[in-house]
C-alpha positions, 0 to 999 in steps of 0.5 A: 631184408633186415631181421627184427633183431637187427632192426631192434639193435639199430634202433637201440644204438640210435636211441643211445646216441641220441641220449648221449647228446643230453647227458650232463655231469651228475649232481654228486660230481659238482664242486662245493658252491663257493669258498669265502674268506672274511677277516681282519688279520688271520683266517681260513676260507670256509665252504658255503653249501648253498647256491646263494650267500650274502653276508656283511662283516664288520669289525670293532675298528669300523671296517666292513665287508660285504661278500655275496654270490648267487649261483643261479644268477651267475653273480659274485660281489665283493665290497669293503672299506677299512682304516687298516688291515682287512682281507676278503675273498669269494671264489665260486667253482663251476664245472662246465660241459657242452651238449648238442655234439657227440661225446668226445667232441672238442669245442672252443668257447670263451669264459666270460666275467662281466665286471663293474666296480672300482677301488680307491685309496688316499694315504700318505704312507709307503705301505698303504693302499689296496689290492682288488683282484678278479680272476677266471682260472682253469687248471691250465690257464687264467686271466685276472685284473687288479684295480689297486696300488700300494704307496702314498697318494690318492687314486681311483681305479675302475675295473674293466668291463669284461674278462675273457678266457678262451678254452676248449671243452671236450663234450662229456669231460667237464671243465672246472673253472673258478671265478674269484674276487679278492680284496686286501688292504694293509695296515695304515690304509684308508681305502675302499672297493666295490665290485660285481661280476656276472660269469658265463660262456659264449662263442659256441656254435648254434645248437651247442650249449654249455651246461653246469654240473647241475644241468643248468645253462649258464646264461644270464638273460636279464640286462646288465643295468638291471643287475647293477641296480639290484646290487647297488 
């Protein structure tokens, strides 16, 4: 017969194992919510210390940009139009972990970025046009798209509906991911763009869930049509 001490030790070990299934990265290990750049000629990214941000940037040249993100909704948005040189960028950084499996368990998943938007340009010079790029990136891999081009002519490019990046997440070792949108028009351009992206994780088996470093589950439950309606 097992002694009381042995039974207590076994129960304690079982409790510790159970608690390990729901452990998440502490809040003080979270990266800054986002990095934002909005400028005409020169500028440096600045950190936004908040879970949401929405600003419109207008120059004396009639150029404008709108940059926003909502970390709770897993949404970033970028739009702008110009008659010349203009740059804008928003980059949200998250750290993801998985729960529902023992620490150290590797899990395959898909990072996703659902997109809606376009870029267009009409100009006659060789150096005009627009670059409208969206990325998902980790320390070792990335995927991106550019809805834009440089050179004379008139064009309209639509963003793809989704970007996906396969990753392996080891339970208990947070995976840092950045979701980024970038807009650039050189001098002489007559161009505009607008886009919105919703990010998350899919492909995990039943019972296994992704969490961010603040303990939230990166799942967007509202409809994509509703998200676009709010953005527009």
